[in-house]
Backbone as a ProteinNet text record, in pm:
[ID]
protein_1_A
[PRIMARY]
XXXXXXXXXXXXXXXXXXXXXXXXXXXXXXXXXXXXXXXXXXXXXXXXXXXXXXXXXXXXXXXXXXXXXXXXXXXXXXXXXXXXXXXXXXXXXXXXXXXXXXXXXXXXXXXXXXXXXXXXXXXXXXXXXXXXXXXXXXXXXXXXXXXXXXXXXXXXXXXXXXXXXXXXXXXXXXXXXXXXXXXXXXXXXXXXXXXXXXXXXXXXXXXXXXXXXXXXXXXXXXXXXXXXXXXXXXXXX
[TERTIARY]
-9691.9	-9680.8	-9568.6	-9536.8	-9432.4	-9328.3	-9337	-9198.6	-9188.4	-9276.5	-9261.6	-9236.8	-9261.3	-9213.6	-9071.9	-9015.1	-8875.9	-8773.9	-8834.6	-8771.1	-8763.5	-8861.5	-8918	-8787.2	-8774.7	-8685.9	-8521.8	-8501.6	-8369.1	-8332.7	-8427.8	-8370.6	-8394.7	-8460.3	-8454.7	-8286.3	-8261.4	-8146.2	-8022.2	-8051.4	-7904.8	-7879.5	-8000	-8037.7	-8022.5	-8039.4	-7953.6	-7831.9	-7769.7	-7617.3	-7553.9	-7604.2	-7562.3	-7553.4	-7653.9	-7645.6	-7555.3	-7525.7	-7436.9	-7289.2	-7263.7	-7149.3	-6996.7	-7013.4	-6944.8	-6877.1	-6948.2	-6954.4	-6885.4	-6972.3	-6866.2	-6759.5	-6686.2	-6603.3	-6436.8	-6523.9	-6458.3	-6412.1	-6536.1	-6488.2	-6367.8	-6434.6	-6336.4	-6185.6	-6189.3	-6089.3	-5968.7	-6078.8	-6031.6	-5958.1	-6066.1	-5991.9	-5896.8	-5875.7	-5740.4	-5605.5	-5661.1	-5516.5	-5470.5	-5619.7	-5553.4	-5473.5	-5516.5	-5436.7	-5304.4	-5277	-5212.7	-5081.1	-5088.1	-5058.4	-5017.6	-5046.5	-5089.1	-5046.5	-5015.6	-4929.5	-4813.2	-4762.7	-4616.7	-4543.7	-4633.6	-4546.7	-4555.9	-4608.5	-4613.3	-4575.4	-4531.3	-4411.1	-4270.8	-4247.9	-4116.2	-4100.7	-4141.7	-4152.3	-4181.2	-4250.9	-4254	-4134.9	-4063.8	-3892	-3783.4	-3844.2	-3716.3	-3726.3	-3888.9	-3950.3	-3857.9	-3910.4	-3808.8	-3708.5	-3610.3	-3492.6	-3415.8	-3518.8	-3483.9	-3473	-3620.1	-3600.5	-3533.2	-3434.6	-3370.1	-3229.6	-3205.2	-3069.5	-2980.3	-2867.4	-2763.9	-2788.5	-2820.2	-2825.1	-2915.3	-2920.1	-3048.2	-3107.3	-3073.1	-3215.7	-3328.6	-3222.4	-3295	-3388	-3383.3	-3480.2	-3542.7	-3523.2	-3658.6	-3773.5	-3686.7	-3749.3	-3841.3	-3806	-3921.5	-4013.4	-3965.7	-4069.6	-4156.1	-4064.8	-4286.2	-4356.6	-4254.4	-4350.9	-4465.8	-4399.1	-4448.9	-4625.4	-4578.5	-4656.3	-4781.1	-4720.5	-4798.7	-4909.1	-4875.6	-4971.7	-5091.1	-5018	-5088.9	-5206.4	-5163.9	-5274.1	-5349.2	-5331.2	-5415.3	-5555.7	-5646.7	-5808.4	-5760.2	-5800.1	-5759.3	-5811.9	-5947.7	-6030.6	-5931.4	-5864.1	-5808.6	-5710.4	-5626.1	-5523.3	-5604.5	-5692.9	-5720.8	-5744.4	-5816.9	-5837	-5722.3	-5667.6	-5529.6	-5436.6	-5448.6	-5363.2	-5490.8	-5618.8	-5693.2	-5751.1	-5746.2	-5794.5	-5644.1	-5555.4	-5433.7	-5344.1	-5310.5	-5219.6	-5214.4	-5361.1	-5390.2	-5367.5	-5401.2	-5390.6	-5273.8	-5189.5	-5040.7	-4997.5	-5068.5	-4985.2	-4972.9	-4935	-4924.5	-5064.3	-5061.4	-5162.1	-5195.5	-4987.5	-4968.6	-5054.1	-4980.5	-5038.1	-5026	-4892.8	-4873.9	-4953.1	-5010.9	-5114.5	-5195.1	-5258.5	-5367.5	-5277	-5129.7	-5059.3	-5082.8	-5111.7	-5069.3	-5228.5	-5317.2	-5449.5	-5452.3	-5416.1	-5429.3	-5513.8	-5620.1	-5685.3	-5630.6	-5561.4	-5508.9	-5585	-5718.2	-5741.3	-5728.8	-5650.5	-5644.2	-5500.7	-5420.6	-5320.7	-5300.9	-5377.9	-5396.3	-5438	-5549.3	-5588.4	-5457.5	-5391.3	-5240.5	-5170.8	-5121.6	-5040.2	-5127.1	-5223.5	-5275.3	-5317.4	-5333.3	-5351.9	-5255.7	-5114.1	-4961.2	-4912.1	-4893	-4857.7	-4969.7	-5070.1	-5095.2	-5071.5	-5110.7	-5044.5	-4855.5	-4778.7	-4632.7	-4632.3	-4658.7	-4623.6	-4718.8	-4820.8	-4859.3	-4743.4	-4729.5	-4600.3	-4440.3	-4433.3	-4288.4	-4327.6	-4455.6	-4445	-4401.6	-4445.6	-4454.3	-4331.1	-4301.7	-4135	-3984.1	-4096.5	-3979.4	-3982.3	-4097.1	-4123.3	-4047.3	-4020.8	-3991.5	-3791.6	-3793.2	-3633.9	-3579.4	-3693.1	-3651.9	-3651.9	-3740.8	-3759.9	-3656.8	-3515.3	-3397.7	-3282.3	-3225.2	-3130.8	-3035.1	-3040.9	-2924.1	-2785.5	-2781.1	-2598.8	-2543.6	-2666	-2685	-2637.3	-2680.2	-2617.7	-2506	-2443.7	-2330.9	-2269.8	-2225.2	-2206.5	-2156.7	-2246.3	-2240.1	-2138	-2171.9	-2078.5	-1909.8	-1919	-1786.2	-1684.4	-1807	-1668.2	-1678.3	-1723.1	-1725.1	-1802.7	-1922.3	-2061.5	-2088.7	-2166.4	-2197.2	-2329.9	-2412.1	-2569.3	-2652.9	-2653.7	-2726	-2676.4	-2588	-2526.3	-2610.3	-2600.7	-2696.2	-2804.7	-2862.1	-3010.5	-3068.6	-2963	-3038.9	-2964.4	-2856.8	-2783.5	-2851.2	-2840.9	-2884	-2969	-3034	-3160.6	-3305.8	-3295	-3410.3	-3491.5	-3396	-3429.5	-3468.6	-3430.1	-3457.6	-3606.4	-3609.5	-3706.5	-3853.1	-3846.4	-3943.2	-4014.6	-4041.9	-4101.1	-4222.3	-4151.1	-4237.4	-4316.4	-4276.4	-4389.6	-4484.2	-4469.7	-4607.1	-4717.1	-4711.2	-4876.9	-4972.8	-4867.9	-4905.6	-4946.5	-4858.2	-4839.9	-4984.7	-5007	-5172.5	-5238.5	-5234.7	-5338.9	-5363.8	-5245.4	-5242.1	-5252.1	-5253.3	-5308.3	-5442.5	-5501.9	-5623.2	-5696.5	-5652.3	-5713.1	-5686	-5608.3	-5592.7	-5652.8	-5695.1	-5802.9	-5939.3	-5964.3	-6080.7	-6065.9	-5999.7	-5970.1	-5980.8	-5950.5	-5968.7	-6104.8	-6181	-6334	-6332.7	-6251.1	-6259.3	-6281.9	-6192	-6151.3	-6262.3	-6413.8	-6516.2	-6556.3	-6562	-6572.6	-6500	-6363.4	-6306	-6297.6	-6412	-6436.8	-6356	-6315	-6216.2	-6323.6	-6320.1	-6361.3	-6330.6	-6397.5	-6380.1	-6527.6	-6448.9	-6594.4	-6697.8	-6680.1	-6767.5	-6811.1	-6781.5	-6866.5	-6934.4	-6904.2	-6954.4	-7158.9	-7116.6	-7218.5	-7343.4	-7232.2	-7303.1	-7384.3	-7333	-7359.1	-7511.9	-7461.3	-7617.3	-7700.3	-7684.8	-7784.1	-7853	-7811.3	-7863.2	-7934.4	-7874.8	-7967.3	-8079	-8067.7	-8131.8	-8180.1	-8210	-8286.8	-8332.4	-8387.2	-8474.8	-8429.3	-8301.1	-8202.8	-8070.6	-8100.2	-8016.1	-7941.9	-8036.2	-7990	-7847.2	-7887.8	-7815.7	-7660.8	-7693.6	-7568.8	-7521.2	-7552.4	-7458.8	-7409.5	-7440	-7412.4	-7341.5	-7315.8	-7228.4	-7100	-7112.7	-6995.7	-6916.9	-7000.4	-6941.6	-6853.1	-6931.2	-6871.3	-6677.8	-6720.3	-6597.2	-6464.9	-6567.6	-6424.5	-6362.9	-6497	-6455.1	-6327.4	-6352.2	-6279.7	-6161.8	-6129.5	-5992.8	-5895.9	-5984.7	-5909	-5857	-6005.4	-5938.1	-5795.2	-5768.5	-5682.7	-5575	-5569.6	-5461.5	-5376.6	-5546	-5453.5	-5447.9	-5484.4	-5420.2	-5268.9	-5235.8	-5115.2	-5010.6	-5039.8	-4967.5	-4961.2	-5066.2	-5086.7	-4968.9	-4971.9	-4817.5	-4740.9	-4717.7	-4553.5	-4509.9	-4618.1	-4569.4	-4533.8	-4609.7	-4585.9	-4462.5	-4393.9	-4326.9	-4210.4	-4189.6	-4104.9	-4056	-4176.4	-4187.7	-4035.1	-4027.7	-3942.5	-3936.8	-3845.9	-3894.5	-3891.3	-3975.6	-3969.6	-3963.6
-9844.8	-9945.6	-10006.2	-10070.1	-10181.4	-10084.5	-9961	-9893.9	-9857.4	-9810.5	-9751.3	-9855.5	-10025.8	-10091.3	-10161.5	-10115.3	-10146.2	-10017.8	-9910.2	-9842.9	-9840	-9835.3	-9906.4	-10021.6	-10123.2	-10211.3	-10180.6	-10158.1	-10051.7	-9960.3	-9885.8	-9803.2	-9864.2	-9982.2	-10056.6	-10130.8	-10190.4	-10322.1	-10178.4	-10008.6	-9981.1	-9949.9	-9935.8	-9915.8	-10001.7	-10121.7	-10233.9	-10264	-10279.1	-10248.9	-10134.4	-10025.7	-9908.5	-9993.9	-10019.5	-10079.1	-10197.5	-10275.9	-10378.7	-10361.1	-10166.7	-10205.9	-10248.8	-10234	-10263.3	-10448.8	-10524.3	-10690.3	-10665.8	-10575.6	-10560.8	-10505.3	-10419.3	-10395	-10452.8	-10557.8	-10624.1	-10774.9	-10819.7	-10921	-10858.9	-10737.9	-10680.1	-10684.1	-10621.6	-10630.4	-10740	-10891.2	-11037.2	-11077	-11017.1	-11043.9	-10989.8	-10853.9	-10770	-10830.8	-10898.9	-10945.4	-11061.4	-11139.3	-11316.2	-11242.3	-11182.8	-11173.2	-11159.4	-11037.9	-10995.7	-11097.4	-11128.1	-11220.9	-11332.8	-11409.2	-11515.5	-11474.7	-11322.2	-11326.2	-11266.9	-11252.1	-11214.9	-11349.8	-11452.6	-11560.6	-11632.4	-11621.9	-11694.1	-11582.4	-11501	-11419	-11508.6	-11491.1	-11509	-11665.4	-11764.1	-11938.4	-11949.4	-11852	-11860.7	-11826	-11742.1	-11702.5	-11765.5	-11861.6	-11937.9	-12048.8	-12112.1	-12233.8	-12239.1	-12081.2	-12030.2	-12056.5	-12011	-12003.4	-12145.7	-12220.3	-12360.3	-12440.6	-12399.5	-12479.3	-12421.3	-12314.8	-12250.8	-12278.3	-12367.8	-12365.3	-12509.9	-12493.6	-12553	-12678.1	-12672.7	-12814.7	-12881.7	-12989.7	-13143.1	-13134.4	-13155.2	-13167.7	-13108.1	-12961.9	-12845.8	-12800.4	-12856.9	-12795.2	-12905.7	-13106.1	-13177.4	-13143.3	-13043.6	-13034.2	-12957.1	-12847.9	-12727.4	-12749.4	-12856.2	-12887.3	-12944.3	-13052.8	-13139.2	-13026.4	-12930.4	-12828.2	-12783.6	-12756.9	-12617.9	-12746.8	-12882.3	-12974.1	-12970.3	-13076.7	-13118	-13027.6	-12890	-12826.2	-12727.5	-12695.1	-12655.3	-12764.9	-12857	-13009.9	-13031.3	-12996.8	-12983.4	-12925.8	-12940.6	-12868.4	-12735	-12634.5	-12531.9	-12563	-12650.2	-12726.5	-12769	-12897.2	-13028.2	-12936.9	-12883.1	-12810.6	-12713.3	-12688.8	-12649.3	-12739.4	-12829.8	-12935.6	-12968.2	-13025.4	-13072.3	-12994.6	-12847.4	-12791.4	-12770.5	-12760.2	-12753.6	-12887.4	-12956.3	-13101.3	-13168.2	-13213.7	-13270.8	-13202	-13144.6	-13033.5	-13083.2	-13070.3	-13073.9	-13241.2	-13324.8	-13443	-13540.2	-13487.9	-13468.1	-13368.9	-13311	-13256.1	-13118.7	-13045.3	-12931.3	-12796.8	-12752.9	-12678.1	-12554	-12503.5	-12376.5	-12273.6	-12353.8	-12301.6	-12146.2	-12124.4	-11972.8	-11859.9	-11907.6	-11820.9	-11750.2	-11852	-11758.6	-11663.7	-11689.3	-11599.4	-11465.9	-11450.1	-11343.8	-11285.4	-11353.6	-11281.9	-11343.4	-11461.1	-11479.7	-11591	-11598.6	-11718.4	-11863.3	-11994.3	-12079.1	-12123.3	-12099.1	-12167.3	-12012.7	-11879	-11819.7	-11815.2	-11881.5	-11959.5	-12061.1	-12163.6	-12250.1	-12179.1	-12120.9	-12058.7	-11994.8	-11936	-11837.2	-11929.4	-12103.7	-12182.9	-12230.8	-12262.9	-12326.7	-12258.8	-12073.3	-11978	-11969.4	-11983.1	-11948.7	-12050.9	-12138.7	-12263.9	-12284.2	-12273.2	-12298.6	-12193.4	-12083.7	-11965.7	-11922.5	-12002.8	-11958.3	-12049.9	-12182.8	-12237.8	-12189.2	-12090.5	-12023.2	-11924.7	-11841.8	-11715.2	-11779.5	-11869	-11944.9	-11941.6	-12030.7	-12030.7	-11899	-11810.2	-11656.5	-11587.3	-11615.6	-11543.5	-11674	-11800.7	-11854.6	-11846	-11750.9	-11746.3	-11603.4	-11514.8	-11400	-11441.9	-11522.5	-11593.8	-11595.5	-11659.5	-11703.5	-11623	-11546.4	-11419.3	-11334.5	-11331.7	-11266.4	-11327.6	-11297.8	-11367.6	-11422.6	-11540.2	-11637.1	-11548	-11522.6	-11418.3	-11327.4	-11254.1	-11189.7	-11253.6	-11373.5	-11475.4	-11508.8	-11547.2	-11622.4	-11452	-11345.5	-11234.3	-11211.3	-11251.6	-11222	-11350.4	-11463.3	-11546.1	-11596.9	-11515.6	-11477.1	-11381.3	-11313.6	-11196.5	-11232.5	-11344	-11469.7	-11412.9	-11375.2	-11368.1	-11533.9	-11531.5	-11651.5	-11699.3	-11830.2	-11781.4	-11720.5	-11741.4	-11637.3	-11442.5	-11400	-11276.5	-11284.6	-11344.8	-11369.7	-11302.1	-11439.1	-11430.5	-11306	-11253.4	-11129.4	-10993	-10993.3	-10848.9	-10836.8	-10941.6	-10968.3	-11018.4	-11094	-11135.8	-11082.3	-11092	-11115.7	-10905.2	-10785	-10670.1	-10638	-10764.1	-10739.7	-10824	-10946.9	-11031	-10928.6	-10849.9	-10799.1	-10743.2	-10684.7	-10603.4	-10711	-10794.7	-10905.5	-10981	-10982.1	-11080.7	-11019.1	-10859.3	-10757.8	-10841.2	-10819.3	-10866.2	-11006	-11077.1	-11242.2	-11245.1	-11161.5	-11175.8	-11069.1	-11004	-10925.8	-10997.5	-11077.7	-11163	-11306.9	-11336.6	-11435.6	-11393.2	-11266.7	-11228.4	-11149.3	-11151.1	-11118.8	-11225.4	-11334.6	-11454.2	-11535.9	-11479.2	-11493.2	-11489.5	-11338.6	-11244.3	-11337.3	-11396.4	-11471.4	-11549	-11643.2	-11816.3	-11796.9	-11664.6	-11650.4	-11678.5	-11712.7	-11659.1	-11858.2	-11906.5	-12073.8	-12084	-11990.2	-11992	-11950.4	-11917.6	-11900.5	-12073.6	-12174.5	-12256.4	-12346.5	-12312.9	-12319.5	-12185.4	-12181.4	-12034	-11920.8	-11878.5	-11779.9	-11662.8	-11559.4	-11423.8	-11341.6	-11315.3	-11265.5	-11219.9	-11188.4	-11116.2	-11218.9	-11335	-11446.8	-11466.9	-11501.3	-11565.8	-11474	-11333.5	-11208.9	-11264.5	-11251.9	-11269.2	-11387.9	-11497	-11630.9	-11622.1	-11566.9	-11516.4	-11394.3	-11282.6	-11215.2	-11323.7	-11381.4	-11408.3	-11523.4	-11636	-11714.4	-11595.3	-11488	-11443.6	-11335.6	-11259.8	-11179.8	-11201.5	-11333	-11349.9	-11223	-11171.5	-11068.5	-10952.6	-10903.9	-10862.7	-10945	-11024.3	-11121.6	-11045.1	-10949.4	-10891.7	-10753.7	-10696.2	-10557.1	-10678.9	-10803.8	-10801.3	-10897.1	-10939.9	-10995.8	-10906.4	-10756.4	-10639.6	-10589.8	-10574.4	-10515.6	-10650.2	-10731.2	-10801.2	-10839.9	-10804.9	-10817.1	-10724.4	-10594.8	-10498	-10463.6	-10575.4	-10531.4	-10592.3	-10754.3	-10828.3	-10683.6	-10663.9	-10537.3	-10483.5	-10400.7	-10269.7	-10330.7	-10457	-10495.9	-10542.9	-10629.4	-10657.8	-10525.8	-10419.7	-10276.8	-10246.8	-10254.3	-10162.6	-10275.6	-10412.7	-10471.8	-10434.6	-10462	-10388.3	-10258.9	-10191.8	-10032.8	-10031.7	-10068.9	-10112.8	-10114.8	-10245.3	-10307.6	-10296.6	-10189.6	-10132.8	-9974.5	-9897.8	-9838.3	-9833.9	-9993	-10035.6	-10046.9	-10094.5	-10150.2	-10020.6	-9898.4	-9769.6	-9721.9	-9741.9	-9699.9	-9751.4	-9857.7	-9965.7	-9995	-9955.8	-9978.4	-9913.2	-9913.1	-9904.6	-9806.1	-9710.5	-9617	-9662.6	-9656.6	-9718.3	-9557.1
-352.8	-226.3	-191.2	-380.1	-393	-374.8	-397	-399.1	-257	-168.4	-33.4	78.8	48.4	95	89.1	-34.7	-67.3	-1.2	-19.3	29.4	216.2	246.3	432.6	472.7	333.8	399.5	381	264	274.6	391.1	397.1	557.5	672.4	702.3	780.6	784.9	660	624.7	683.7	684.3	660.2	820.7	877	1041.9	1122.8	1104.1	1156.2	1128.9	998.1	934.9	1044.5	1103.8	1151.7	1338.6	1342.1	1527.2	1516.2	1375.8	1422.2	1368.7	1402.5	1286.7	1380.4	1521	1568.1	1547.9	1576.5	1517.3	1390	1273.5	1148.1	1118.5	1202.2	1167.7	1275.3	1370.2	1415	1312	1258.4	1157.4	1017.1	1018.7	941.3	948.3	1079.4	1141	1134.8	1191.9	1186.8	1003.2	901.2	792.8	809.5	831.9	755.9	866.6	981.4	1072.6	982.4	987.6	927.2	753.2	680.8	582.7	588.5	635.3	681.3	732.2	848	894.6	823.9	738.9	651.6	512.4	485	335.4	382.5	484.9	512	542.5	616.8	585.6	492.9	422.7	288.9	174.6	197.4	99.4	154.9	355	377	296.7	333	306.4	115.7	43.8	-111.8	-106.7	-67	-149.4	-76.6	16.7	31.9	-59.2	-76.4	-169.5	-327.5	-344.1	-511.9	-520.2	-378.2	-404.6	-384.6	-297	-297.7	-471.4	-544.2	-684.4	-771.5	-755.4	-872.6	-778.6	-642.1	-642.4	-712.2	-704.2	-791.8	-708.8	-568.6	-525.2	-544.5	-567.1	-640.5	-491.6	-369.2	-285.9	-254.1	-267.9	-219.2	-344.7	-450.4	-553.9	-503.4	-548.8	-520.8	-360.8	-308.8	-150.4	-166.4	-273.7	-307.8	-411.1	-486.8	-564.6	-527.8	-434.1	-348	-282.1	-190.1	-163	-227.2	-291.4	-363.2	-466.3	-482.6	-578.7	-482	-361.1	-253.7	-231.8	-131	-153.7	-219	-348.9	-502.8	-502.3	-495.9	-507.6	-421.3	-323	-193.5	-148.9	-143.4	-112.9	22.4	1	106.2	218.1	213.8	302.7	395.4	263.4	368.6	451.9	384.4	499.8	621.4	615.6	753.5	851.1	767.8	850.6	917.4	844.7	891	1007.9	1023.6	1078.6	1226.2	1179.2	1276.3	1368.4	1339.2	1366.1	1400.6	1314	1295.6	1428.8	1422.9	1480.7	1617.2	1676.5	1835.4	1862.1	1779.9	1818.4	1828.4	1790.3	1793.2	1862.9	1946.3	2107.8	2037.4	1954.1	1905.2	1932.1	2049.9	2084.7	2071.5	2072.9	2107.5	2253.9	2341.2	2484.7	2537.2	2444	2458.1	2429.3	2308.7	2248.3	2353.6	2448.7	2536.5	2600.9	2713.9	2786.6	2677.6	2576.9	2487.4	2478.8	2438.3	2452	2250.1	2208.3	2093.6	2058.8	1979.3	1991	1867.5	1980.3	1905	1782.6	1730.1	1595.6	1496	1536.3	1467.5	1414.5	1506.9	1503.9	1341.5	1399.9	1287.1	1143.3	1157.8	1027.6	960.3	1011.9	938.9	911.1	1008.1	910.4	845.8	790.8	717.6	565.1	603.8	491.5	423.3	501	461.8	389.6	434.9	349.8	262.8	239.9	107	8.1	66.3	-58.9	-72.4	20	-18.1	-127	-188.6	-336.2	-403.6	-464.8	-545.9	-565.8	-415.3	-447.6	-480.6	-418.2	-467.9	-644.1	-687	-843.9	-913.4	-855	-940.3	-918.5	-811.7	-832.9	-905.4	-869	-959.2	-1097.3	-1176.3	-1263.6	-1319.2	-1231.5	-1232.3	-1227.8	-1128.9	-1169.8	-1329.4	-1319.1	-1484.7	-1626.8	-1585.9	-1701	-1688.9	-1584.5	-1592.3	-1666.7	-1807.6	-1871.6	-1789.5	-1815.9	-1798.7	-1768.7	-1814.3	-1914.1	-1767	-1673.9	-1585.8	-1436.5	-1397.7	-1298	-1366.7	-1487.8	-1497.9	-1499.3	-1490.6	-1485.5	-1360.4	-1241.3	-1109.5	-1087.4	-1072.6	-1073.7	-1145.3	-1262.2	-1284.1	-1229.6	-1163.5	-1056.6	-923	-900.3	-744	-616.1	-729.5	-610.1	-576	-477.8	-459.2	-489.6	-501.4	-517.8	-478.3	-293.4	-232.4	-261.8	-290.8	-345.7	-481	-579.9	-701.1	-738.4	-628.3	-631.9	-555.4	-458.8	-375.2	-445.3	-481	-532.7	-693.7	-762.6	-900.4	-948.6	-943	-1016.8	-882.2	-801.5	-784.5	-782.4	-786.2	-796.3	-945.3	-1040.9	-1172.1	-1161.6	-1106.6	-1126.8	-1058.6	-970.8	-871.6	-967.1	-1077.9	-1175.3	-1282.5	-1227.2	-1338.8	-1245.3	-1132.1	-1051.8	-937.9	-991.5	-903.5	-960.8	-1109.4	-1117	-1053.9	-1086.6	-1027.1	-880.1	-829.4	-678.7	-628.5	-692.3	-642	-654.8	-778.4	-765	-643.6	-606.1	-524.1	-406.9	-361.1	-225.2	-241.5	-331.3	-349.8	-360.6	-390.2	-395.5	-231.8	-167.5	-4.8	80.9	51.2	105.1	90.2	-48.5	-20.2	43.2	31.9	44	221.7	264.2	437.7	497.5	411.1	417.2	498.4	483.5	493.4	651.9	695.3	836.9	919	891.9	946.1	987.7	934.4	969.6	1076.6	1089.4	1246.4	1352.2	1372.2	1471.8	1438.6	1359.4	1379.5	1305	1396	1408.2	1219.2	1148.2	1038.8	956	853.4	799.4	757	750.9	657.8	846.6	921.3	1047.9	1066.3	1047.2	1087.4	1034.8	909	809	881.9	909.9	915.2	1073.4	1171.3	1292.1	1276.8	1196.9	1191.2	1067.5	957.2	942.7	1046.9	1077.1	1211.5	1272.9	1355.7	1464.7	1409.4	1276	1205	1065.4	1065.8	871.7	809.1	850.2	838.9	748.5	745.4	673.6	629.3	588.2	503.1	416.3	307.9	216.8	236.2	314.5	406.4	463.9	472.8	577.9	429	334.1	245.8	164.6	120.5	39.8	144.9	282.1	339.2	331.4	346.5	366.6	230.1	136.9	-15.4	4.9	38.2	-22	95.3	194.9	245.8	243.7	163.5	48.1	-43.3	-125.2	-240.7	-246.8	-134.3	-56.8	-19.2	72.1	72.4	-41.9	-139.1	-271.6	-360.8	-386.5	-437.8	-356.3	-247.2	-172.6	-241.6	-209.6	-241.5	-360.7	-484.5	-624.8	-641.7	-575.6	-597.3	-590.1	-446.6	-355.8	-517	-500.7	-641.3	-766.9	-785.3	-933.8	-933.8	-756.9	-765.1	-733.6	-687.6	-697.6	-836.2	-916.4	-1039.3	-1109.1	-1078.1	-1191.4	-1131	-1035.9	-940.6	-991.8	-1078.2	-1048.3	-1211.6	-1291	-1431.1	-1535.9	-1644	-1663.4	-1755.8	-1819.6	-1899.8	-2035.7	-2156.5	-2291.9	-2411.9
[MASK]
+++++++++++++++++++++++++++++++++++++++++++++++++++++++++++++++++++++++++++++++++++++++++++++++++++++++++++++++++++++++++++++++++++++++++++++++++++++++++++++++++++++++++++++++++++++++++++++++++++++++++++++++++++++++++++++++++++++++++++++

């Protein structure tokens, strides 16, 4: 009897999830969009901050260290609050977003997630820079290369192999951190879960499993992509 009830509940849960596949994939797409856009911006900002932290100019090193220290020691929820609440209060509203069909809160979420993640990306990249022997940079300067050329042509290609594993961890953490955007009305997987639990609490377990599987698939895809890149860049021994 119990087994029959369990099987019936499971079948009902699967049927319900199939009926809700549209909102589920909409939430999944929202998480992908938020993570991809924030990841690109975090990588760009992280590269700039990492370059500042190894720059020969003291002011740039101080600014890069201050950026990393501030966001690394600030809770992500507070960063979301600052961007979603404080920015509109000081007049930053991104009115142009409505003209192109982009939700303003999505932009705030991208800003919060990318700035927070950028400090960790910068630390990972800087550790890769430091792993390159100092003699490589000195040799580059000896032949007349500028700091930017040395960083781009000599240091960065060698550092890339060592920064891939920590970067993969950063991006996986960023995907999971994107769940906080749900509290600021951004449509993504966790918001789908919250909406479904509110409207259909009888299917709680099926909804939870579906959302958990969605996050697992996304993180496994990121991990697999970085593992493939790491194997391609591996040095034969």
